[in-house]
N, C-alpha and C positions, 0 to 999 in steps of 0.2 A: 504492499500498498504504499502508492508512494503522497506526498504532499505537495499539492500545485501552489507555486513561487509565485506564477506568468504575476503580466495585466494585456487590460484589452485593449487596442489601441480604439480610437474613439479623437474624432477631427476637437481642435477645440468650438467651433461650430456648432458640434453636436453635444458634445460637453454644459456649452455655453449654454443650448436651449433646457435637458433635463434639468440642472442647478435651475436659470431665471420661472423652474417651471418648478419646483421644488419652494424656491423660494416663495413665491403666491400664496400656495398655499396653508407653506409654513414661515413665517417672517421671519423667526426668530430665531429658525429651526439652523444649526451654527456647521463646522463641517464634518464630525461625529454621525450623525445623521440623515448626513443628507450621502458617503460614502457607502453607509447601509443601506438608506437606500436603493441605492444603482446596484449596491449587490441582492441586495430581497427583493425591486418587484424589473430592479431591468438585464439581471444579470453579469454583470457588467463592476471589475474587480481595477478599481482604475484607482492609482497613486497617489495620499494626500497634496503633494507640492500644488497637480495639475486642476485636483478640487479649487484647492487654496486662487490661487492664476484665477479661476474660473468667478471665480467667490467676487475675487476680485475687482474681476472687471462685470462683474451682473452686476456690484452692490455702486458699482460710481455713476451708473447710473440713478440710480433708487428707490427705484417703483413707487415701492411707499410712502415716498418723504417721509420714512421716517425719522429721526435725530439720531445718527451718522457718531458713533462717539471715535475720536480722530489722538493722534499720538501726540504730542509736539517733541522738538529737541530736546523743550527743558522737560519729558517723564509728565508733564499736566495736562488732565484729563478734560477737555470742552467737546459739547457736545453741539451741536453745528445739524441745521436741517436746508438742507438744499435745493433748495429750488431750482428746476427746469420751461424754462418761455421756446 
C-alpha cells in the first residue's frame, strides 16, 4: 500500500474560479477549509502555496466589500474597507 504524495495540476484561472465560488459561499473560510473542500468536493490535491496565491488574487477584488486585515511594516493591524467604482 503506497501513499500518494502527488498533487493535481490545475490552472491558476480554474483554481481562482473554485476559490472565488467557495469565498462567495463562505466569506470567512480560510486556506485549510478551501484545501479540504477542493479535496472532498472536487477530488483535487493542491499545494497550500497555490491556494494562498489564489486567495490573494481573488481577495484583491474584495467582492463582498468586507473589512480587510492589513499588516503594515510596523506590524500594526489596520482594518480597511476597499470599494471599487
